[in-house]
NULUM-621912 format. One record per residue: x, y, z of N, C-alpha, C in turn. Coordinates in steps of 0.001 Angstrom, whole numbers, plus 500000, padded with zeros to 6 digits. Layout:
N
nX | nY | nZ | caX | caY | caZ | cX | cY | cZ
X | Y | Z | X | Y | Z | X | Y | Z
...
***
This chain:
258
nX | nY | nZ | caX | caY | caZ | cX | cY | cZ
479545 | 493113 | 493661 | 480819 | 492476 | 493725 | 481238 | 492147 | 494830
481173 | 490679 | 495204 | 482027 | 489917 | 496351 | 483283 | 490320 | 497080
482924 | 490937 | 498174 | 484069 | 490929 | 498206 | 485518 | 489202 | 498972
484794 | 488284 | 498948 | 485589 | 487132 | 498469 | 486578 | 486738 | 497835
486049 | 487471 | 496389 | 487419 | 487343 | 495836 | 488769 | 488113 | 495398
489030 | 488903 | 497009 | 489744 | 489753 | 497146 | 490641 | 488879 | 498189
491714 | 488923 | 498365 | 492311 | 488437 | 499754 | 493034 | 489760 | 500595
492411 | 489704 | 502064 | 492967 | 490823 | 503059 | 494516 | 491022 | 502696
494830 | 491995 | 503092 | 496176 | 492039 | 502581 | 496948 | 493542 | 504166
497329 | 493288 | 504590 | 498149 | 494287 | 505700 | 499336 | 494753 | 505406
499798 | 496171 | 505095 | 501175 | 496676 | 504572 | 501741 | 497543 | 505706
502915 | 497126 | 506183 | 503515 | 497741 | 507428 | 504645 | 499182 | 506400
504164 | 500140 | 506232 | 505230 | 501136 | 505938 | 506020 | 502148 | 506751
507062 | 501434 | 507343 | 508161 | 502019 | 508586 | 508528 | 503351 | 508556
508507 | 504007 | 506876 | 508718 | 505483 | 506578 | 510328 | 505348 | 507173
510875 | 506411 | 507693 | 512214 | 506288 | 507990 | 512419 | 505984 | 509325
512256 | 504856 | 509639 | 512327 | 503755 | 510715 | 512796 | 502857 | 510817
513648 | 502101 | 511633 | 514462 | 501070 | 511671 | 515387 | 500540 | 510756
516589 | 500293 | 511600 | 517768 | 499865 | 511053 | 517477 | 498163 | 510411
518771 | 497586 | 510085 | 518399 | 496163 | 509223 | 518312 | 495453 | 510284
519109 | 495624 | 511578 | 518444 | 494912 | 512518 | 517612 | 495065 | 514006
516579 | 496365 | 513637 | 515965 | 496651 | 514509 | 515015 | 495543 | 513250
514798 | 495560 | 512186 | 513574 | 494953 | 511210 | 513682 | 493871 | 511657
514549 | 492920 | 511053 | 514994 | 491846 | 511822 | 514396 | 491189 | 513243
514451 | 492226 | 514230 | 514053 | 491644 | 515367 | 512547 | 492183 | 515211
511896 | 493015 | 514583 | 510342 | 493199 | 514394 | 509934 | 491547 | 514186
510336 | 491190 | 512916 | 509986 | 490212 | 511865 | 510093 | 489245 | 512665
511176 | 488622 | 513378 | 510945 | 487757 | 514287 | 510028 | 487677 | 515459
509594 | 489041 | 515934 | 508750 | 488739 | 516992 | 506958 | 488512 | 516535
507281 | 489209 | 514832 | 506123 | 489065 | 514163 | 505082 | 487427 | 514167
507156 | 486559 | 513943 | 506758 | 485387 | 513425 | 506449 | 484512 | 515180
506502 | 485419 | 515832 | 506127 | 484582 | 517341 | 504924 | 484984 | 518314
504428 | 486019 | 517570 | 503430 | 486191 | 517618 | 502050 | 485105 | 517044
502430 | 484580 | 515649 | 501397 | 483433 | 515429 | 500513 | 484255 | 514550
500660 | 485818 | 514298 | 499860 | 486070 | 514502 | 499538 | 485856 | 512360
500471 | 485842 | 511379 | 500781 | 485546 | 510127 | 500733 | 484294 | 509827
499441 | 483702 | 509682 | 499036 | 482029 | 509313 | 499046 | 482081 | 507413
499185 | 481096 | 507220 | 498912 | 479489 | 506027 | 497035 | 480737 | 505613
497027 | 481076 | 504859 | 495936 | 481286 | 504063 | 494688 | 482529 | 505269
495668 | 483498 | 505493 | 494878 | 484486 | 506048 | 495645 | 485699 | 505535
495445 | 486736 | 506317 | 495783 | 488118 | 505928 | 497109 | 488094 | 505321
497597 | 488315 | 504358 | 498786 | 488126 | 503562 | 499308 | 489949 | 504413
500861 | 490027 | 504210 | 501516 | 491172 | 505347 | 502505 | 491354 | 504036
502719 | 492176 | 504103 | 503629 | 493143 | 502893 | 504641 | 494368 | 504477
505984 | 494122 | 504461 | 506565 | 494981 | 505321 | 507509 | 496193 | 503822
507416 | 497297 | 504420 | 508171 | 498647 | 503903 | 508851 | 498644 | 504199
510364 | 498559 | 504596 | 511177 | 499118 | 504720 | 512043 | 499836 | 504577
512975 | 500640 | 505016 | 513903 | 501552 | 504476 | 514782 | 500477 | 503268
515361 | 501891 | 502771 | 516332 | 501181 | 502183 | 517538 | 500037 | 501810
518220 | 500894 | 503381 | 519068 | 499979 | 503758 | 518851 | 498577 | 504747
517950 | 498589 | 504906 | 517489 | 497424 | 506339 | 516599 | 496212 | 505246
516203 | 496334 | 503088 | 515602 | 495499 | 502832 | 516027 | 494433 | 502892
517480 | 493694 | 502543 | 518189 | 492992 | 502535 | 517495 | 491474 | 503952
518123 | 492790 | 505422 | 518094 | 492026 | 506578 | 516359 | 491433 | 506545
515329 | 493010 | 505968 | 514071 | 492030 | 506145 | 513784 | 490957 | 505476
514277 | 490919 | 504422 | 513657 | 489907 | 503344 | 514549 | 488287 | 504022
515384 | 488542 | 504614 | 516159 | 487253 | 505521 | 515567 | 486911 | 506487
515047 | 487953 | 507269 | 514377 | 487593 | 508201 | 512651 | 487161 | 508083
512047 | 487520 | 506368 | 510794 | 487003 | 506785 | 510778 | 485989 | 505568
511930 | 485339 | 505517 | 512173 | 483775 | 504711 | 511033 | 482791 | 505254
510567 | 482069 | 505119 | 509492 | 480912 | 505286 | 508283 | 481335 | 505850
508108 | 483061 | 506252 | 506937 | 483334 | 506606 | 506211 | 483859 | 505255
504821 | 484179 | 505152 | 504178 | 484560 | 504344 | 503980 | 486304 | 504037
505174 | 486780 | 504491 | 505002 | 488029 | 503927 | 505952 | 488979 | 502983
505603 | 489207 | 502840 | 506297 | 490274 | 501674 | 507339 | 491303 | 501851
507972 | 491973 | 501312 | 509070 | 492588 | 501570 | 508915 | 493830 | 500371
508536 | 495013 | 500737 | 508440 | 496649 | 499690 | 509217 | 497125 | 499898
509826 | 497723 | 498817 | 510424 | 499245 | 498966 | 510029 | 500657 | 499165
510503 | 501618 | 499668 | 509294 | 502858 | 499418 | 508955 | 503634 | 498686
510105 | 503488 | 497501 | 509990 | 503761 | 496356 | 511218 | 503707 | 495328
510944 | 503981 | 493874 | 511665 | 503683 | 492930 | 511776 | 504490 | 492755
513149 | 504465 | 491360 | 513340 | 505794 | 490117 | 512356 | 504996 | 489137
511889 | 505781 | 488007 | 511783 | 504981 | 486877 | 512544 | 504894 | 485719
513825 | 504879 | 485858 | 515150 | 504630 | 484893 | 515482 | 503663 | 485711
515561 | 502727 | 484742 | 516751 | 501187 | 484844 | 517786 | 501143 | 485921
518636 | 502453 | 485501 | 519942 | 502519 | 486076 | 520390 | 504747 | 485306
521108 | 504980 | 486088 | 521415 | 506313 | 485235 | 522426 | 507332 | 486151
522680 | 508350 | 486049 | 523306 | 509314 | 487443 | 522055 | 509617 | 487905
521579 | 509000 | 489202 | 520865 | 509891 | 489528 | 520830 | 509192 | 491244
522108 | 510415 | 491743 | 522191 | 509481 | 493237 | 521515 | 510108 | 493876
521658 | 509228 | 494747 | 520385 | 508935 | 496059 | 519256 | 507485 | 495820
519112 | 507988 | 494217 | 517877 | 506749 | 493644 | 518171 | 505052 | 494265
517336 | 504020 | 493845 | 517447 | 503339 | 493134 | 516370 | 502700 | 492184
516617 | 501436 | 491645 | 515558 | 501121 | 490561 | 514406 | 499721 | 491140
513931 | 499527 | 490326 | 513153 | 498288 | 490046 | 514021 | 496941 | 490757
515091 | 497040 | 489662 | 516033 | 495936 | 489833 | 516769 | 495609 | 491056
517364 | 496620 | 491798 | 517835 | 496628 | 492910 | 517056 | 496452 | 493951
515798 | 496631 | 493717 | 514850 | 495846 | 494899 | 514370 | 495087 | 495067
514376 | 494431 | 493722 | 514037 | 493101 | 493334 | 515273 | 492319 | 494194
516626 | 492447 | 494007 | 517807 | 492131 | 494075 | 518119 | 491727 | 495502
516959 | 493159 | 496063 | 517441 | 493146 | 497876 | 516304 | 492149 | 498113
515448 | 491415 | 497865 | 514780 | 490938 | 497966 | 512704 | 491321 | 498561
512863 | 492347 | 497734 | 511495 | 492596 | 497560 | 510936 | 492021 | 496181
509266 | 492226 | 496630 | 508047 | 491688 | 495434 | 507324 | 492601 | 495437
507523 | 493694 | 496748 | 506468 | 494883 | 496712 | 507075 | 495857 | 496404
506730 | 497647 | 495660 | 507165 | 498701 | 496149 | 505556 | 499515 | 496278
505913 | 500592 | 497495 | 505178 | 502036 | 497074 | 505356 | 503154 | 496154
504226 | 503048 | 495658 | 504398 | 504695 | 495004 | 503739 | 505574 | 494823
503685 | 506637 | 494773 | 503087 | 507713 | 495187 | 502536 | 507829 | 496619
503124 | 507839 | 497080 | 502774 | 508140 | 498679 | 502613 | 509617 | 499161
501837 | 509612 | 499593 | 501079 | 511461 | 499913 | 502802 | 511820 | 500367
503512 | 511589 | 501544 | 504509 | 512079 | 501618 | 505572 | 512681 | 500293
505474 | 511990 | 499556 | 506307 | 511617 | 498539 | 505475 | 512891 | 496945
504283 | 512672 | 497083 | 503664 | 513682 | 496276 | 503670 | 515052 | 497194
503673 | 515232 | 498535 | 503665 | 516373 | 498791 | 504998 | 517073 | 499681
505894 | 516230 | 500070 | 507064 | 516980 | 500498 | 507972 | 516945 | 499372
507911 | 515600 | 498198 | 509200 | 515726 | 497764 | 508858 | 516054 | 496041
507493 | 516677 | 495783 | 507202 | 516782 | 494492 | 506929 | 515772 | 493834
506649 | 515026 | 493803 | 506232 | 514081 | 493005 | 504648 | 514306 | 492252
504938 | 513972 | 491252 | 503767 | 514531 | 489996 | 502700 | 513489 | 490172
501947 | 513255 | 489366 | 500934 | 512308 | 488736 | 502027 | 511665 | 487599
502389 | 512455 | 486790 | 503669 | 511702 | 485770 | 504160 | 510908 | 486535
505071 | 511434 | 487198 | 506146 | 510441 | 488060 | 505825 | 508745 | 488647
504735 | 509415 | 488709 | 503654 | 508158 | 489651 | 503458 | 507172 | 489367
502917 | 507692 | 487507 | 502959 | 507085 | 485924 | 504202 | 505877 | 485584
505466 | 506722 | 485679 | 506019 | 506236 | 485167 | 506746 | 505173 | 486506
506665 | 505466 | 487416 | 507247 | 504634 | 488678 | 506318 | 503573 | 488312
505212 | 503356 | 488312 | 503706 | 502123 | 487891 | 504387 | 501024 | 487010
504847 | 502077 | 485843 | 505669 | 501392 | 484717 | 506621 | 500458 | 485099
507429 | 501161 | 485410 | 509127 | 500852 | 485813 | 509012 | 499731 | 487008
508062 | 499437 | 488051 | 507764 | 498417 | 488877 | 507344 | 497246 | 488186
506361 | 497555 | 487394 | 505426 | 495974 | 486235 | 506609 | 495655 | 485654
507862 | 496381 | 485047 | 508634 | 496116 | 484168 | 509865 | 495402 | 484981
509927 | 495578 | 486420 | 510803 | 494966 | 487291 | 510374 | 493871 | 487956
509228 | 493499 | 487646 | 508487 | 492193 | 488569 | 507962 | 492689 | 489496
507981 | 494167 | 490101 | 507381 | 493953 | 490788 | 506278 | 494346 | 491042
505058 | 494159 | 492707 | 503891 | 494676 | 492641 | 503985 | 496433 | 493442
503361 | 497009 | 491993 | 503192 | 498522 | 492768 | 502017 | 498585 | 493750
502495 | 498875 | 495183 | 500850 | 499772 | 495936 | 500897 | 501138 | 495395
499668 | 501460 | 494932 | 500122 | 502979 | 494608 | 498934 | 503533 | 495210
499602 | 505154 | 495850 | 498545 | 505779 | 496825 | 497824 | 507202 | 495870
496679 | 506778 | 496539 | 496055 | 507950 | 495680 | 494861 | 508786 | 496958
494437 | 510165 | 496982 | 494082 | 510842 | 498052 | 493971 | 512381 | 498311
493076 | 512735 | 498734 | 492777 | 514158 | 498553 | 492595 | 514794 | 500035
493438 | 515823 | 499855 | 494065 | 516888 | 501059 | 492291 | 517273 | 501525
493068 | 518027 | 503047 | 491687 | 518609 | 503163 | 491338 | 519708 | 502785
492180 | 520386 | 501826 | 491194 | 521294 | 500831 | 490279 | 521131 | 500070
490814 | 519993 | 499218 | 489779 | 519850 | 498298 | 488715 | 519002 | 499095
488884 | 517825 | 499982 | 487457 | 517982 | 500594 | 486762 | 518777 | 501132
487631 | 519565 | 501244 | 486180 | 520958 | 501795 | 485451 | 521417 | 500243
486298 | 521648 | 499463 | 485928 | 522438 | 498318 | 485339 | 521260 | 497078
484717 | 519503 | 497872 | 484157 | 518959 | 497089 | 484442 | 518545 | 495799
485898 | 518211 | 495930 | 487194 | 518125 | 494718 | 487153 | 516186 | 495020
486840 | 515798 | 496011 | 487165 | 514501 | 496852 | 487593 | 513584 | 495132
486300 | 513182 | 495009 | 485982 | 512387 | 493647 | 487014 | 512734 | 492043
487413 | 513475 | 491804 | 487632 | 514550 | 491234 | 489602 | 514122 | 491120
489798 | 514242 | 492389 | 491370 | 514189 | 492505 | 491017 | 512968 | 492577
490852 | 511939 | 493199 | 490802 | 510358 | 493262 | 490845 | 509990 | 491303
489668 | 510727 | 491210 | 489766 | 509492 | 489843 | 491136 | 509986 | 488745
491104 | 511106 | 489278 | 492590 | 511762 | 488344 | 493551 | 511129 | 488271
494335 | 511037 | 490018 | 494820 | 510343 | 489960 | 495480 | 509017 | 489841
494243 | 508403 | 489842 | 493717 | 507137 | 489946 | 494227 | 506256 | 488055
493431 | 507784 | 486750 | 493426 | 507240 | 485630 | 495276 | 508018 | 485485
495510 | 508491 | 486137 | 497121 | 508805 | 485517 | 498099 | 508166 | 485883
498152 | 507506 | 486903 | 498855 | 506344 | 487375 | 498676 | 505011 | 486728
497398 | 504872 | 486479 | 496817 | 503365 | 485058 | 497359 | 503779 | 483996
497381 | 505132 | 483271 | 497036 | 505592 | 481841 | 497886 | 504586 | 480900
497104 | 503873 | 480204 | 497711 | 502720 | 479554 | 497974 | 501238 | 479698
498018 | 501021 | 481434 | 497618 | 500093 | 481699 | 496314 | 498823 | 480896
497212 | 497949 | 480963 | 496018 | 496658 | 480757 | 495415 | 495774 | 481624
494236 | 495509 | 481787 | 493398 | 494788 | 483014 | 494571 | 493988 | 483576
495184 | 493016 | 482817 | 496119 | 492360 | 483446 | 496997 | 492705 | 483834
497696 | 493138 | 483775 | 498544 | 494345 | 484383 | 498146 | 495302 | 485219
496444 | 495592 | 485337 | 496273 | 496348 | 486645 | 496107 | 495208 | 487410
495427 | 494317 | 487424 | 495505 | 492994 | 488682 | 496885 | 492961 | 489404
498291 | 493486 | 488515 | 499278 | 492183 | 489551 | 499829 | 494043 | 490325
498793 | 494803 | 490164 | 498796 | 496192 | 491386 | 497985 | 496278 | 492215
498384 | 497029 | 493192 | 497557 | 497269 | 494335 | 497015 | 498420 | 495065
495921 | 499085 | 495153 | 495952 | 499957 | 495368 | 495451 | 500649 | 496958
496400 | 502198 | 497025 | 495842 | 502283 | 498504 | 495102 | 503485 | 498772
493722 | 503856 | 498933 | 493167 | 505325 | 499366 | 493500 | 505726 | 500557
494386 | 506960 | 500545 | 495323 | 507445 | 501812 | 494638 | 509034 | 501757
493580 | 509499 | 502517 | 493291 | 510676 | 502579 | 494748 | 512063 | 503167
494834 | 512590 | 502351 | 495973 | 513447 | 503152 | 496018 | 513920 | 504385
494529 | 514149 | 504828 | 494320 | 515141 | 506074 | 494112 | 513912 | 507047
494478 | 512200 | 506854 | 494604 | 511965 | 507780 | 495465 | 510655 | 508172
496735 | 511370 | 507665 | 497883 | 510830 | 507519 | 498525 | 511574 | 508470
499067 | 510332 | 509640 | 499677 | 510888 | 511101 | 499351 | 511831 | 511486
498051 | 512276 | 511444 | 497027 | 513237 | 512425 | 496511 | 512828 | 513200
496180 | 511213 | 513319 | 495211 | 510941 | 514017 | 493631 | 510585 | 513719
493241 | 511773 | 512855 | 492068 | 511958 | 512129 | 492091 | 510659 | 511115
491729 | 509400 | 511530 | 491006 | 508729 | 510946 | 489461 | 508897 | 509556
489707 | 508415 | 508234 | 488181 | 507988 | 508040 | 487313 | 507672 | 508509
486127 | 507851 | 508871 | 484811 | 506912 | 509419 | 484915 | 505791 | 508252
484578 | 505092 | 508916 | 484195 | 503622 | 507924 | 483568 | 503927 | 506830
482160 | 504552 | 506872 | 481207 | 505564 | 505935 | 482208 | 506003 | 505075
482573 | 507244 | 505274 | 483952 | 508066 | 504395 | 485027 | 507180 | 503534
485083 | 505698 | 504235 | 486367 | 505345 | 503842 | 485810 | 504248 | 502650
484571 | 504024 | 503146 | 484044 | 502910 | 501879 | 483690 | 503996 | 500924
482920 | 505283 | 501003 | 482673 | 506018 | 500009 | 483886 | 505968 | 499294
485079 | 506175 | 498919 | 486200 | 506468 | 498062 | 486491 | 505262 | 497834
486531 | 504364 | 498650 | 486409 | 502751 | 498184 | 486014 | 502345 | 496836
484638 | 502704 | 497441 | 483454 | 501982 | 496348 | 483607 | 503284 | 494939
483993 | 504690 | 494628 | 484307 | 505091 | 494078 | 485521 | 504668 | 492871
486219 | 504260 | 494365 | 487396 | 504081 | 492609 | 487318 | 502586 | 492493
486633 | 501705 | 493172 | 485915 | 500725 | 492305 | 485989 | 500777 | 490719
484374 | 501756 | 491191 | 483851 | 501707 | 489640 | 484677 | 502463 | 488644
485223 | 503388 | 489047 | 487076 | 503606 | 488183 | 487482 | 502077 | 487715
487620 | 501668 | 487959 | 488766 | 500493 | 487747 | 487064 | 499417 | 486690
485960 | 499550 | 486937 | 484735 | 498902 | 486793 | 484581 | 499689 | 485517
485020 | 501159 | 485313 | 484510 | 502306 | 484162 | 485772 | 501812 | 482415
486980 | 501555 | 483544 | 487945 | 501590 | 482655 | 488371 | 500060 | 481994
488387 | 499399 | 483095 | 488876 | 498000 | 483262 | 487929 | 496494 | 483283
486912 | 496942 | 483497 | 485396 | 496013 | 483313 | 485303 | 495760 | 484393
484300 | 494633 | 484707 | 483557 | 494252 | 485875 | 484966 | 492907 | 486022
485324 | 492353 | 485641 | 486106 | 491477 | 486221 | 486959 | 491894 | 487089
488191 | 493244 | 486337 | 488781 | 493394 | 487177 | 488620 | 494178 | 488603
487226 | 494792 | 488290 | 487103 | 495711 | 489938 | 486368 | 494401 | 491116
485860 | 493440 | 490041 | 486077 | 492230 | 491632 | 487127 | 491849 | 491840
488030 | 492083 | 491430 | 489539 | 491124 | 491809 | 490233 | 492160 | 492091
490006 | 493592 | 491845 | 491038 | 494633 | 492702 | 491090 | 494945 | 494110
492377 | 494973 | 494587 | 492659 | 494953 | 495975 | 492895 | 496477 | 495846
491964 | 497244 | 497346 | 492279 | 498487 | 497371 | 492310 | 498262 | 499044
493238 | 498893 | 499634 | 493425 | 499578 | 500779 | 493242 | 500633 | 501155
492885 | 500885 | 502643 | 492856 | 501968 | 503518 | 494019 | 502363 | 504518
494709 | 504044 | 504027 | 495482 | 504570 | 504977 | 495416 | 505744 | 505851
495652 | 505715 | 507134 | 495544 | 507005 | 507467 | 495310 | 506650 | 508868
495878 | 506908 | 510037 | 496210 | 506586 | 511366 | 495185 | 505489 | 512055
495292 | 504144 | 510880 | 494856 | 502986 | 511555 | 495558 | 502406 | 512629
494877 | 501759 | 513343 | 494822 | 501487 | 514800 | 494059 | 500333 | 515411
494512 | 499184 | 516231 | 493821 | 498267 | 516358 | 492067 | 498598 | 516755
491761 | 499744 | 517310 | 490442 | 500067 | 517694 | 489928 | 500461 | 516781
490174 | 500830 | 515126 | 489259 | 501008 | 514071 | 489726 | 499997 | 512899
490748 | 499312 | 512883 | 490584 | 498300 | 511796 | 489651 | 497571 | 511700
488649 | 496546 | 512626 | 487867 | 496435 | 512254 | 486552 | 496719 | 511426
486178 | 497904 | 512007 | 485079 | 498858 | 511678 | 485337 | 499110 | 509998
486685 | 499252 | 509561 | 487056 | 499320 | 508514 | 487077 | 497995 | 507411
487395 | 497345 | 507636 | 487304 | 495656 | 507171 | 486437 | 495158 | 507065
485190 | 495994 | 507787 | 483593 | 495200 | 507462 | 483299 | 495947 | 506427
483399 | 496990 | 506162 | 483248 | 497814 | 504897 | 483435 | 497190 | 503797
482187 | 497055 | 502585 | 482530 | 495546 | 501563 | 483603 | 496179 | 500450
484387 | 497401 | 500691 | 485526 | 497637 | 499285 | 486160 | 497669 | 500213
486492 | 497835 | 501416 | 488066 | 498023 | 501955 | 488743 | 496736 | 502064
489782 | 496087 | 501183 | 490211 | 494882 | 501619 | 491411 | 494702 | 502332
491789 | 496108 | 503257 | 493200 | 495521 | 503935 | 493515 | 497173 | 504544
494988 | 497382 | 504862 | 495152 | 498495 | 505474 | 496915 | 498562 | 505222
497280 | 500155 | 505535 | 498387 | 500568 | 504832 | 498712 | 501556 | 505595
499639 | 500600 | 507143 | 499876 | 501381 | 508370 | 500860 | 501871 | 508753
501124 | 503292 | 509017 | 502189 | 503835 | 509571 | 502586 | 503795 | 510865
502404 | 504698 | 511429 | 502888 | 504705 | 512862 | 502577 | 503319 | 513704
501375 | 502912 | 513737 | 500779 | 501341 | 514441 | 501723 | 500264 | 513887
502594 | 500483 | 512647 | 503341 | 499373 | 512599 | 504785 | 499261 | 513067
504753 | 499821 | 513672 | 506276 | 500173 | 514328 | 506511 | 498789 | 515195
505374 | 499012 | 516047 | 505475 | 497874 | 517161 | 504734 | 496904 | 516332
505793 | 495424 | 516525 | 504912 | 494581 | 515699 | 504205 | 493549 | 516824
504195 | 493921 | 518072 | 502550 | 493123 | 518689 | 502108 | 494181 | 518648
501734 | 495133 | 518336 | 500430 | 496078 | 517781 | 500245 | 495559 | 516392
501318 | 495597 | 515227 | 500905 | 495035 | 514354 | 500043 | 493864 | 514379
500461 | 493135 | 514960 | 500429 | 491578 | 514820 | 498560 | 491431 | 515207
498299 | 492820 | 516395 | 496808 | 492454 | 516272 | 496188 | 492830 | 515316
496386 | 493953 | 513898 | 495594 | 494665 | 513233 | 496093 | 493414 | 511934
496813 | 492467 | 512207 | 496778 | 491248 | 511417 | 495758 | 490421 | 511627
495731 | 489977 | 512854 | 494749 | 489363 | 513547 | 493058 | 489923 | 513253
492932 | 491091 | 513181 | 491690 | 491808 | 512717 | 491240 | 490927 | 511694
492384 | 491344 | 510542 | 491741 | 491354 | 508920 | 491926 | 489858 | 508652
492599 | 488719 | 509550 | 492974 | 487256 | 509785 | 490958 | 486977 | 509482
490158 | 487488 | 510753 | 488858 | 487141 | 510837 | 487693 | 487855 | 510719
487968 | 488948 | 509318 | 487688 | 490031 | 508869 | 486550 | 489322 | 508090
***
């Protein structure tokens, strides 16, 4: 499957960082760097809920999308502290993270909840960036493929091939999130290749060729190029290295020439 069927993507996940003013300043600096360019790597910033509108306004005119970091599967209701897909869209979002490892492991999100959130995101016209990945113990017990297959199947259960291509997948090995232990390019490629074969098995060759799969886990400018050289790695879901605009711009430039 040719990689040139897919457009490179770099996603900044700011987690619980940045006010609206800080988000606007980041995007102003990112604009100044010239790293974001038409036809280059597509950029998404996942801002905290209170900073979304400011991020969307600051990103106006740039080839930059804005993402929520979570959503509820219901469109409205008595769910204190939650936000709906329609609320995210109204704030200027076109993307939303779903099933990030921190949501799964710190806040108890289940595979069924992830599935319902994927459906809710699509219904709201948002592109879900769906995260999957194994823990260190699961990897040690040779369960990586079992876990990835199960998480993938549950997330996209009942989804059509057409809707699947409105989604993005992110492989984020839990043992590499915020630890500095990036998966080697070979390990990342092995997981991405397996996930692409899952797409092939369920949704067919055309979907597999066009489906974007990102890598997430202690990404830095020094290791991104080698990851992007892998045939099934289409970009990155970046945590800590996305907090500084110049560092993130360096990652975007790397993806522009990959």
